[in-house]
N, C-alpha and C positions, 0 to 999 in steps of 0.2 A: 504494499500499500504506500501511497505518497506519504512523506513525512509530516505535511500539514493535516492529513486525515488522522494519523496517529496521535499527533499534538492534540488536535480537537477533541478526540475521544478521551484522551488523559485529562484534559482540562474539564471535560463534561463529568468525569468521574471525580476529580477532586471536588468540583462545585458541589455535586449530590452529596459528598460526605460532609462537607462543610454546612449545607444549608438543611440537610435531612433532620428528622426528629430526634430528639436526644432523651434519655441515653440510648446509645446505639453501639452496635460492633460492625465492623467490616468483614464480610464473609466473602473470601476471594478463592475461587476455584482456579487452580493452575492446571490448564488444559494439557499440559505436558505430562501429568501424573501417569505412572509412577516414575517417569524419567525426567524429573524436575532439574534443572540446573540454574536457573535464574532465582535469585532471592529479592523478592519485592519488599519483605519486611526486615527492616534494619534501623539504624539510627535514624535515618532522614524519614522514612515513611511513619515510624511510630511516633517521631517528635510531630510531624505534620498533623497526623490523624488526632493525636492527643490535643493538639493546639485548637483543632476543629471542635473540641468537647467530646470526642469519641471515648468509648470505654474500652477497647480492645479490638483484637483481630483473630479471625479463624480462618485457616487456609490448610489445603493438603500440599502447598508448596514449601519452597525452603525459606528459612530465615537466616540472619546473620548479625553481626556486630552485637553478640549477646552482652558484653560489658558496657555497651553504650545505647542501649534501648531506652526509651523515655521512660522513667520512673513511673511505676503504677499504670503502665499500659501492657497488659498481659497479651501474649500472642500464643496462640496453640497452633503449632505447624507440623507439617508432615516430616520435615528434616531440617538439620543445621548444615550450613556450607557456605563456602564463598558464591558469589555470584558470578557465573560464567555464561550468561545469556542475554537476549534481548528481551527484557520484560516489558511488556505494554498491555493495555486494556484492550481486549477484543470485543467484550459486550458489557453492558450497563443496565441494571435494573431487570435482570432476568433471573429465573430460577438456577441455582447452582447445586452441584453435588460434591460434598467434601467427606470422603471416606465413607460413602454409602449413605450420608445424611443429606437428604434433599432440603434446602433452605429456600423459601420464597421471599421476595421483598416483603418487608413488613412482619415477618415471623418473628416471634418471641424466642430468642436463643439463650440458653444457659451454658455457659462453658467455664470451666475450671481446668486445673492441671491434669484431670482424669479423662477429660474429653468434652464433648458437647452433645447437647440435644435441642429439639425444638419443643417448646411447650405448646400444646394445642391451645387454641384461643378459648375453647368451651371449658377449660379448667383453670384459666387464670385466676378466677375470682376464689378458688379454693387453695390456692398456692400457700399463703401466709398461715393458715389454720393448719394445714398439713406440716409445714416446716415447725410450728409450734409444737404439734404433737410429737413428731420425730424427736426434737430436743428435749421435750419433757420425758418421753420415754427412755431416751439414751441417758438422761440424767440419773434415771433409777439405777443404773449401773455405774456411770461415771462418777456420780456424787460419792458413794461409798467406796469406790476404789482409789479415790484421792484423799481418803480421810486416813489419819493414822490408826494403826492396829487392823487394817485390812486384812482379812484372811479368807479361807476358803468357806467358812460357815457363813461369813457375812457376803461373799461372793453368791453363794447358793441362795440366800434369802433375796438378794438384790435380783438375781437372775429369774427366780420365780416371779417377782413383781413385774420385771421386765417383760416376761412371756405372756403374763396376764394382760398387760396393758397393750400388748400388741395383737392380741386375738378377740 
């Protein structure tokens, strides 16, 4: 493609990231997967996206500059390595697939160091209560386990309460 077409698409991408609703994460499918060689995510793009007010990124592609990433801007990526390719935007605002996870524009994505998932819109209103229940239930074991004098008998009682709360 001509350089001006590639540049225009790149600028449209950055404009969408800057002006999109927040909080948000960038979900970028590297179409070269599984043979990715170009690192899109590094010091420059994490800093730019964080500057736009975004919260993080999810990609099946390569990331680099681990010691220089924007603080507080997590990236879940397919691999780590130098960038030896021509990284450029090919599409914007379309459904993508990252490690089998289908993400559509506007989807609610939860990601952490263990991976990512799309939260179905019809259960969003139940999430706060589900998180609170999970934390309360785990505390039935974690609380006693963190106390002085924790032993097997205390664990057994805590685990019984934990199992009862989960069923």
